[in-house]
NUTIMI-425118 format. One record per residue (C-alpha): chain; x, y, z. Coordinates in steps of 0.05 Angstrom, whole numbers, plus 5000, padded with zeros to 4 digits. Layout:
REM residues N
A|X|Y|Z;
...
***
This chain:
REM residues 462
A|0208|7607|4715;
A|0269|7606|4671;
A|0321|7552|4663;
A|0335|7504|4719;
A|0408|7504|4738;
A|0419|7430|4733;
A|0358|7406|4698;
A|0398|7360|4653;
A|0441|7328|4707;
A|0516|7331|4708;
A|0561|7350|4650;
A|0577|7277|4641;
A|0504|7255|4632;
A|0475|7317|4597;
A|0491|7292|4527;
A|0454|7226|4537;
A|0467|7171|4486;
A|0511|7216|4442;
A|0555|7230|4503;
A|0561|7155|4516;
A|0582|7145|4444;
A|0633|7201|4448;
A|0663|7175|4512;
A|0666|7104|4484;
A|0700|7128|4420;
A|0752|7170|4457;
A|0769|7116|4507;
A|0774|7061|4455;
A|0819|7104|4412;
A|0866|7115|4472;
A|0862|7046|4503;
A|0880|7011|4438;
A|0949|7043|4443;
A|0964|7003|4505;
A|0966|6934|4472;
A|0998|6966|4410;
A|1055|6993|4453;
A|1064|6926|4487;
A|1067|6892|4419;
A|1114|6938|4381;
A|1152|6965|4441;
A|1172|7035|4460;
A|1213|7044|4397;
A|1155|7023|4353;
A|1110|7071|4392;
A|1158|7127|4376;
A|1152|7113|4301;
A|1077|7105|4306;
A|1069|7170|4346;
A|1098|7217|4294;
A|1060|7185|4236;
A|0994|7179|4273;
A|0996|7249|4303;
A|1010|7279|4234;
A|0951|7239|4208;
A|0908|7265|4264;
A|0929|7337|4252;
A|0909|7330|4179;
A|0845|7296|4200;
A|0826|7352|4248;
A|0846|7402|4195;
A|0795|7373|4147;
A|0751|7313|4164;
A|0734|7332|4236;
A|0715|7404|4219;
A|0675|7388|4157;
A|0614|7351|4186;
A|0596|7410|4232;
A|0604|7461|4176;
A|0568|7419|4124;
A|0513|7399|4172;
A|0501|7472|4189;
A|0494|7492|4116;
A|0450|7432|4097;
A|0407|7442|4159;
A|0391|7514|4142;
A|0366|7494|4073;
A|0327|7434|4098;
A|0290|7479|4148;
A|0271|7524|4089;
A|0246|7464|4049;
A|0303|7474|3998;
A|0320|7400|3987;
A|0352|7412|3919;
A|0399|7465|3947;
A|0414|7420|4007;
A|0434|7365|3958;
A|0478|7415|3921;
A|0513|7433|3987;
A|0525|7359|4001;
A|0553|7348|3931;
A|0600|7408|3940;
A|0624|7381|4007;
A|0634|7311|3978;
A|0673|7340|3920;
A|0716|7381|3968;
A|0730|7318|4009;
A|0748|7278|3947;
A|0798|7330|3924;
A|0827|7339|3994;
A|0832|7264|4004;
A|0870|7253|3940;
A|0917|7312|3953;
A|0931|7299|4027;
A|0933|7223|4019;
A|0980|7231|3960;
A|1025|7277|4001;
A|1030|7226|4057;
A|1045|7169|4009;
A|1091|7203|3959;
A|1127|7250|4007;
A|1128|7203|4067;
A|1204|7193|4061;
A|1219|7268|4064;
A|1169|7281|4120;
A|1197|7225|4162;
A|1269|7245|4152;
A|1266|7321|4153;
A|1205|7336|4197;
A|1202|7278|4246;
A|1277|7261|4242;
A|1257|7187|4244;
A|1267|7159|4174;
A|1234|7092|4190;
A|1169|7126|4209;
A|1158|7133|4133;
A|1128|7063|4133;
A|1072|7082|4181;
A|1061|7149|4145;
A|1051|7115|4078;
A|1003|7064|4108;
A|0960|7121|4136;
A|0951|7153|4068;
A|0889|7111|4049;
A|0861|7121|4120;
A|0861|7196|4109;
A|0825|7188|4042;
A|0771|7143|4071;
A|0762|7189|4132;
A|0752|7250|4089;
A|0698|7217|4046;
A|0663|7191|4109;
A|0662|7262|4138;
A|0620|7287|4080;
A|0567|7234|4094;
A|0569|7251|4168;
A|0556|7324|4151;
A|0498|7302|4107;
A|0464|7265|4165;
A|0478|7320|4214;
A|0444|7368|4167;
A|0384|7322|4168;
A|0382|7332|4244;
A|0413|7265|4266;
A|0479|7256|4302;
A|0469|7181|4309;
A|0500|7161|4241;
A|0562|7203|4259;
A|0569|7173|4328;
A|0552|7102|4308;
A|0600|7102|4248;
A|0657|7129|4290;
A|0645|7079|4346;
A|0641|7020|4297;
A|0702|7045|4260;
A|0741|7052|4325;
A|0722|6981|4346;
A|0746|6954|4279;
A|0810|6995|4286;
A|0822|6966|4356;
A|0819|6895|4329;
A|0854|6906|4262;
A|0911|6947|4292;
A|0929|6887|4334;
A|0917|6833|4281;
A|0951|6868|4223;
A|1003|6899|4269;
A|1024|6831|4295;
A|1028|6801|4226;
A|1070|6858|4197;
A|1112|6863|4261;
A|1130|6789|4254;
A|1151|6801|4181;
A|1191|6862|4203;
A|1230|6821|4254;
A|1251|6773|4199;
A|1271|6832|4155;
A|1310|6861|4214;
A|1353|6797|4217;
A|1366|6798|4142;
A|1382|6873|4142;
A|1420|6870|4208;
A|1379|6928|4236;
A|1335|6913|4297;
A|1294|6977|4286;
A|1257|6946|4226;
A|1215|6902|4271;
A|1184|6960|4311;
A|1179|7003|4248;
A|1141|6949|4211;
A|1097|6939|4272;
A|1080|7013|4271;
A|1063|7007|4197;
A|1017|6947|4211;
A|0980|6985|4265;
A|0972|7043|4216;
A|0940|6995|4165;
A|0891|6976|4220;
A|0871|7049|4225;
A|0858|7049|4150;
A|0815|6986|4156;
A|0772|7019|4209;
A|0762|7082|4168;
A|0742|7040|4107;
A|0691|7002|4149;
A|0661|7067|4176;
A|0655|7094|4104;
A|0621|7030|4081;
A|0571|7035|4139;
A|0554|7108|4122;
A|0546|7091|4048;
A|0495|7037|4067;
A|0456|7087|4110;
A|0459|7139|4055;
A|0434|7092|4001;
A|0375|7072|4046;
A|0356|7144|4063;
A|0370|7175|3995;
A|0306|7144|3966;
A|0264|7186|4013;
A|0307|7247|4001;
A|0298|7242|3926;
A|0222|7243|3935;
A|0230|7307|3976;
A|0272|7338|3921;
A|0218|7322|3870;
A|0167|7360|3913;
A|0215|7418|3923;
A|0191|7479|3883;
A|0250|7524|3900;
A|0266|7568|3840;
A|0331|7599|3864;
A|0380|7543|3853;
A|0448|7556|3884;
A|0510|7551|3841;
A|0557|7493|3855;
A|0619|7538|3852;
A|0590|7586|3903;
A|0572|7530|3951;
A|0641|7501|3944;
A|0671|7566|3971;
A|0616|7573|4024;
A|0632|7504|4053;
A|0705|7523|4058;
A|0691|7590|4092;
A|0642|7558|4142;
A|0695|7506|4160;
A|0749|7558|4173;
A|0741|7572|4248;
A|0730|7498|4265;
A|0788|7480|4220;
A|0838|7528|4251;
A|0820|7512|4323;
A|0821|7437|4310;
A|0888|7442|4275;
A|0921|7484|4329;
A|0894|7444|4388;
A|0915|7377|4360;
A|0984|7392|4333;
A|1011|7396|4404;
A|1041|7326|4408;
A|1069|7328|4337;
A|1101|7396|4348;
A|1133|7371|4413;
A|1162|7310|4379;
A|1191|7351|4323;
A|1223|7402|4371;
A|1248|7347|4417;
A|1281|7307|4361;
A|1311|7370|4330;
A|1337|7391|4398;
A|1374|7325|4405;
A|1405|7332|4337;
A|1426|7404|4353;
A|1464|7378|4414;
A|1497|7324|4372;
A|1457|7268|4405;
A|1424|7209|4370;
A|1348|7212|4363;
A|1320|7155|4403;
A|1249|7135|4384;
A|1243|7097|4449;
A|1242|7158|4495;
A|1186|7194|4458;
A|1152|7127|4451;
A|1149|7122|4527;
A|1121|7192|4532;
A|1069|7180|4479;
A|1050|7107|4490;
A|1048|7111|4566;
A|1045|7182|4595;
A|1004|7213|4539;
A|0955|7155|4535;
A|0943|7147|4610;
A|0933|7222|4621;
A|0891|7224|4558;
A|0837|7179|4588;
A|0811|7230|4639;
A|0823|7286|4588;
A|0777|7250|4539;
A|0722|7250|4592;
A|0734|7324|4605;
A|0728|7339|4531;
A|0659|7306|4529;
A|0639|7345|4591;
A|0661|7411|4559;
A|0620|7393|4496;
A|0558|7380|4538;
A|0569|7445|4575;
A|0574|7483|4509;
A|0506|7457|4485;
A|0469|7484|4546;
A|0511|7547|4556;
A|0504|7571|4485;
A|0429|7563|4489;
A|0427|7605|4552;
A|0470|7659|4520;
A|0426|7660|4457;
A|0365|7672|4502;
A|0404|7726|4539;
A|0394|7687|4604;
A|0461|7711|4631;
A|0445|7698|4704;
A|0434|7624|4694;
A|0493|7621|4646;
A|0539|7646|4701;
A|0511|7595|4749;
A|0520|7540|4698;
A|0592|7562|4687;
A|0607|7559|4762;
A|0574|7491|4768;
A|0613|7467|4707;
A|0678|7493|4736;
A|0665|7453|4800;
A|0650|7389|4763;
A|0711|7397|4718;
A|0756|7409|4779;
A|0728|7348|4815;
A|0737|7300|4755;
A|0805|7328|4735;
A|0828|7329|4807;
A|0809|7256|4818;
A|0844|7236|4753;
A|0907|7275|4772;
A|0912|7245|4842;
A|0898|7175|4817;
A|0954|7177|4766;
A|1003|7210|4814;
A|0990|7161|4871;
A|0980|7099|4829;
A|1031|7113|4774;
A|1074|7053|4792;
A|1019|6999|4797;
A|0983|7026|4735;
A|1045|7026|4690;
A|1067|6958|4713;
A|0997|6930|4705;
A|0985|6955|4634;
A|1054|6958|4602;
A|1116|6918|4588;
A|1185|6948|4580;
A|1213|7011|4614;
A|1169|7032|4673;
A|1215|7078|4713;
A|1213|7135|4662;
A|1138|7129|4651;
A|1125|7130|4726;
A|1167|7193|4735;
A|1130|7227|4678;
A|1062|7211|4708;
A|1081|7235|4778;
A|1111|7298|4749;
A|1061|7316|4695;
A|0992|7291|4715;
A|0974|7361|4739;
A|0966|7378|4665;
A|0898|7341|4669;
A|0870|7397|4713;
A|0895|7452|4667;
A|0867|7415|4605;
A|0799|7411|4639;
A|0798|7485|4655;
A|0823|7503|4586;
A|0768|7461|4553;
A|0712|7490|4596;
A|0733|7562|4585;
A|0742|7550|4510;
A|0671|7523|4508;
A|0646|7585|4545;
A|0680|7630|4494;
A|0649|7591|4437;
A|0581|7597|4472;
A|0590|7673|4469;
A|0606|7667|4394;
A|0679|7685|4406;
A|0712|7624|4376;
A|0768|7667|4348;
A|0788|7688|4419;
A|0798|7615|4434;
A|0841|7609|4371;
A|0886|7665|4397;
A|0897|7631|4464;
A|0912|7563|4432;
A|0963|7596|4386;
A|0994|7633|4446;
A|0998|7566|4483;
A|1033|7532|4425;
A|1084|7589|4417;
A|1101|7593|4491;
A|1104|7517|4496;
A|1151|7512|4436;
A|1197|7567|4462;
A|1199|7536|4532;
A|1214|7467|4505;
A|1269|7494|4460;
A|1301|7530|4519;
A|1296|7471|4566;
A|1327|7424|4515;
A|1383|7474|4502;
A|1403|7494|4573;
A|1384|7435|4616;
A|1395|7360|4617;
A|1321|7344|4630;
A|1314|7309|4563;
A|1246|7279|4552;
A|1221|7308|4617;
A|1225|7376|4583;
A|1167|7353|4539;
A|1126|7336|4602;
A|1138|7406|4630;
A|1118|7438|4563;
A|1055|7396|4563;
A|1036|7425|4631;
A|1048|7497|4608;
A|1008|7490|4543;
A|0937|7482|4574;
A|0955|7530|4631;
A|0968|7587|4581;
A|0904|7571|4544;
A|0863|7572|4608;
A|0892|7639|4631;
A|0881|7670|4563;
A|0810|7644|4558;
A|0794|7670|4627;
A|0818|7740|4608;
A|0775|7740|4545;
A|0715|7714|4583;
A|0721|7772|4631;
A|0717|7819|4572;
A|0655|7783|4546;
A|0619|7792|4613;
A|0635|7866|4620;
***
């Protein structure tokens, strides 16, 4: 009788326990920024934003793309009974992560001063950048073990380690952040510079991120040591004669990562790119770079709009799982029906999120945050419509990936970044909108991606 249109429920519930983990991880990662912002202030949030977003770009460039690629390569060999070759793939991935972790972590730590001053135009954000260097190293190593378990056919270690790591980060960001912030306030009095308190607070919160990544790595190592005994027995029974060369596998892991790597990098450099253009725009006009303004955008507008967007991201992932299966089976009729149903669900959820933030902007900001509320309320009322466009962009990108056209999605993301960057530069140069220019650019970015994805999808269906 074919596939039932909604046999697995809504896009929110289709992923089951893994979906619940994903939603929990995304929400915790966003919500922790609320108490951090209240603790270190809008200025501290501005320092934290640049450092953390650069860390996240590097993370998506490496650690977030590796488990899928590594899991795919290991899984193919496990299905063939080639346990020795699967172990070789894992070792190649682990070696790749070790080298990347040392290089990228070293860059953050050793070149943090230059990055903070010449890229972010916020010299004091160097403290947070340097504190995130070990976090990047731990996260990269953890990603290799996540890929190992995904190759074995289990997503639970990946989800559980990320959830536990995020919980630890939530706690440690506040505990370490408060301790270092208090020290920074004392240093600010001695150095006669009030900015040191918020900057130290941002550094403390960054150390909390490193603590969470270390805990997640330790958890995965325990699971690996327990399972590896069974895996060694399977390798002993493996009679595969064609042993794959380590050097070849090293290159194969990198090639398999490439499409995931590029898409992840482009999609998640949005906030970092906006901050760099915004700060450079202020300098070009002879104005002082104020960390507070972008701190309000990031710590309040970006976080509150990010909550429904996180839910939409999980929905798009669940849609992709079912949609790609239908396309593989050439069940195009049911695939089209699923796409229409998914579009309706995305519009409902994103529409509710947009209206809620527009209408309740004042009460929500005053409930959750201390400090400046007027600017944050204006941003939410002006820019919450971006939630709808992000939902549509995520769903259409998932549909393209389901058709095996991930590179089309890459083109639309790149187009969105270019148009957003040009628009932001123009707005900063010819208007007095200031930080609100960033809000407008953030609306245009997903809109361009959605329109581009839709045009490519039309080609796929012809």
